[in-house]
Each structure stands twice: as C-alpha cells, then as structure tokens.
C-alpha positions in Angstrom: 40.8 27.4 20.1 39.0 29.1 17.3 35.3 29.0 16.8 34.3 28.3 13.2 32.7 31.7 12.9 35.7 33.4 14.4 33.9 34.5 17.5 36.7 33.2 19.8 40.3 34.2 20.1 42.6 32.0 22.2 39.4 30.6 23.8 38.1 34.0 24.9 34.7 35.0 23.3 34.8 38.2 21.2 31.8 40.5 22.1 29.3 40.7 19.2 26.0 42.4 18.8 23.0 40.2 18.0 19.3 40.9 18.2 18.7 38.1 20.7 20.8 39.5 23.5 21.0 43.3 22.8 19.0 46.2 24.2 19.3 49.9 23.3 19.7 52.5 26.0 19.3 56.2 25.1 20.7 58.4 27.8 19.3 61.9 28.6 18.8 63.5 25.2 16.8 66.3 26.8 15.5 69.7 25.6 17.4 71.9 28.1 20.7 70.0 27.8 20.8 70.2 24.0 21.6 73.9 23.3 25.2 73.6 24.6 25.9 70.1 23.2 28.5 69.7 20.4 27.1 68.5 17.1 23.7 68.4 18.7 21.8 67.8 15.5 24.0 64.8 14.6 23.5 63.4 18.1 19.7 63.8 18.0 19.3 62.4 14.5 21.5 59.4 15.1 19.8 58.6 18.5 16.4 58.8 16.7 17.7 56.4 14.0 18.9 54.0 16.6 15.4 54.0 18.1 13.8 53.4 14.7 16.3 50.6 14.1 15.3 49.1 17.5 11.7 49.1 16.3 12.5 47.5 13.0 14.6 44.8 14.7 12.4 44.3 17.7 15.1 45.2 20.1 13.9 46.2 23.6 15.0 49.8 24.6 14.8 52.3 27.3 15.2 56.1 27.2 16.3 57.8 30.4 15.7 61.4 31.5 17.9 63.1 34.1 15.8 65.2 36.5 13.3 66.2 33.8 11.6 68.8 36.0 14.8 70.9 35.7 16.3 69.6 32.4 13.1 69.1 30.4 11.8 66.0 28.6 13.4 64.0 25.8 13.8 66.0 22.6 10.8 65.8 20.3 12.7 64.2 17.4 13.9 61.4 19.7 10.4 61.0 21.3 8.8 60.7 17.8 11.2 57.9 16.9 10.2 55.8 20.0 8.0 52.9 19.1 6.6 53.0 22.6 6.9 56.4 24.4 6.1 54.8 27.7 9.6 53.4 27.8 11.0 56.6 29.4 12.5 56.3 32.9 13.3 59.3 35.1 16.4 59.3 37.2 18.5 61.5 39.5 21.6 59.4 39.5 24.1 60.2 36.8 24.4 56.5 35.9 21.4 55.1 34.1 22.0 51.7 35.8 19.3 52.3 38.4 17.1 49.5 39.8 14.3 49.9 37.2 16.7 49.8 34.3 18.6 46.8 35.8 15.3 45.0 36.3 14.3 45.5 32.7 17.6 44.2 31.4 17.3 41.2 33.7 13.7 40.5 32.6 14.7 40.8 28.9 17.8 38.6 29.5 19.9 41.1 27.6 23.6 41.1 28.3 24.7 43.5 25.5 23.6 47.1 25.8 24.0 49.5 22.9 24.5 53.0 24.3 23.9 56.5 22.9 23.2 59.9 24.5 24.7 62.6 26.6 26.9 63.6 28.3 29.8 61.4 27.3 31.9 62.2 30.3 29.2 62.1 32.9 26.0 60.0 32.5 27.2 57.9 29.5 30.6 57.2 31.1 29.1 56.2 34.5 26.4 54.1 32.9 29.0 52.2 30.9 31.2 51.6 33.9 28.2 50.3 35.9 27.1 48.0 33.0 30.6 46.6 32.8 30.7 46.1 36.5 27.5 44.1 36.5 28.9 41.7 33.9 27.1 43.2 30.9 28.8 44.3 27.7 28.4 48.0 26.7 28.6 48.9 23.0 29.0 52.7 22.7 28.0 54.4 19.4 30.7 57.2 19.2 28.7 59.1 16.5 25.6 59.1 18.8 27.2 60.4 22.0 28.3 64.0 22.7 29.0 66.6 25.4 28.9 70.3 26.0 32.7 70.3 26.3 34.0 68.5 23.2 37.4 68.0 24.7 35.8 65.7 27.3 34.5 63.2 24.7 37.8 61.5 23.7 39.0 60.9 27.3 35.6 59.5 28.2 35.6 57.1 25.3 39.1 56.0 26.2 38.0 55.4 29.8 35.1 53.3 28.6 37.4 51.2 26.4 39.8 50.7 29.3 36.8 49.3 31.3 36.1 46.8 28.5 33.4 48.6 26.6 33.3 48.3 22.8 33.3 51.6 20.9 31.4 51.4 17.6 29.3 53.5 15.3 25.6 53.5 14.4 26.1 52.1 10.9 28.5 49.4 12.1 26.1 48.4 14.9 23.2 48.3 12.5 25.0 46.0 10.1 26.3 43.8 12.9 22.7 43.3 14.2 21.4 42.6 10.7 24.2 40.1 10.0 22.9 39.2 6.6 21.6 41.1 3.6 18.7 38.6 3.5 17.5 39.8 6.8 13.7 40.7 6.4 14.4 44.2 7.8 17.5 44.9 5.7 15.7 47.3 3.3 14.1 49.2 6.2 17.5 49.6 7.9 19.2 50.6 4.7 16.8 53.5 4.4 17.6 54.5 8.0 21.4 54.2 7.2 21.0 56.8 4.5 19.6 59.3 7.0 22.7 59.1 9.3 24.5 62.4 10.0 
C-alpha cells in the first residue's frame, strides 16, 4: 500500500516533520560545558538558528539546563534566540524526558521532537532513547549536536538510529517543516539558512 504522497512504504508510515506535530528540544547548551565541546561555535549557532526557526514557524520548544548551579545557564547566543526565555527547564537527570517535559509534549500533542544540544553520548542519547520508548519520534540534527570527546558522537548517533530515531540536519529539517516555497515564512527561514555553520 502506498499513500499518494509517498508517506507509506508497505503499509508502514514513514516519519515526517510537520509544524502541526513537532516540538523543538534544545538540550543543555550551557556556559560551563561549552569550552571543551568540539565545534562549539557551530553547535551554538545552529541551536540558535533552530530556536529562531521555531519562532518563525510557531513551533513549541523547550530548553533544558543540566544542574545550572554547577554548569551555568544556557549560552547567551542561544538564550537571545529564544522567543520566550521562560521556556527553560532545570534538570538533574541526564535524560531530558522528565515529568515537566513529558507534560508539555502531552499538552501540546506533539509526537515528533526535533533534538539539538549536548552531549551527544550522554544527555542527547538518553533523551532520544526515552522519547522513542514513550512512542514519540525523535529527529536529531547531527550538525547541532556535539560532545567534548568527538569520537563519542558517531557511536551515539548510530545508537539513536538503531533505536528508531531519524538523524537529519538543520537545513533539511527546516525545509521539511516548510514543505512549500509558498510558505509565508519561507523568506524568513531562507535568511536563517544562510547563517548556518
């Protein structure tokens, strides 16, 4: 059975991003974690662009902070890109799928979660595994995740894929969410796309 838009293969739905069922989750892009992170400027810039895209497309989003007392608050460039800075949630668990995040996703009725942040092999990985376990679909922006040990990133992304997550890129996710060049926010997103690192 094939859907006329090609969204099904052998009767199984193919995961797709759409503004109606997607939320953005930015994980732990914090001041004191950043100095050792590989390609940290790329990570910060691309996470900030995702937040600006969320604002343009009216996507709900959350930004988590792992033990901010010890690890500092969200990096300034990322905070400045947040349409609503009150959407920060503190946590101590490595996974960002804590009760408050789960409640927001449930209230928003979002089954797809676009993921960016750090560290790929710890908080990002455990978040993705938990999202998949709760029946949600994680989409991980590989050019907006990183770690302090670069050799950990590839195996972490492989583990996420094995768990059913979709690995994508910021630009690809942006165009998938827009879906059509006639989208009213196409020009705004095109400007953001030119800023990607």
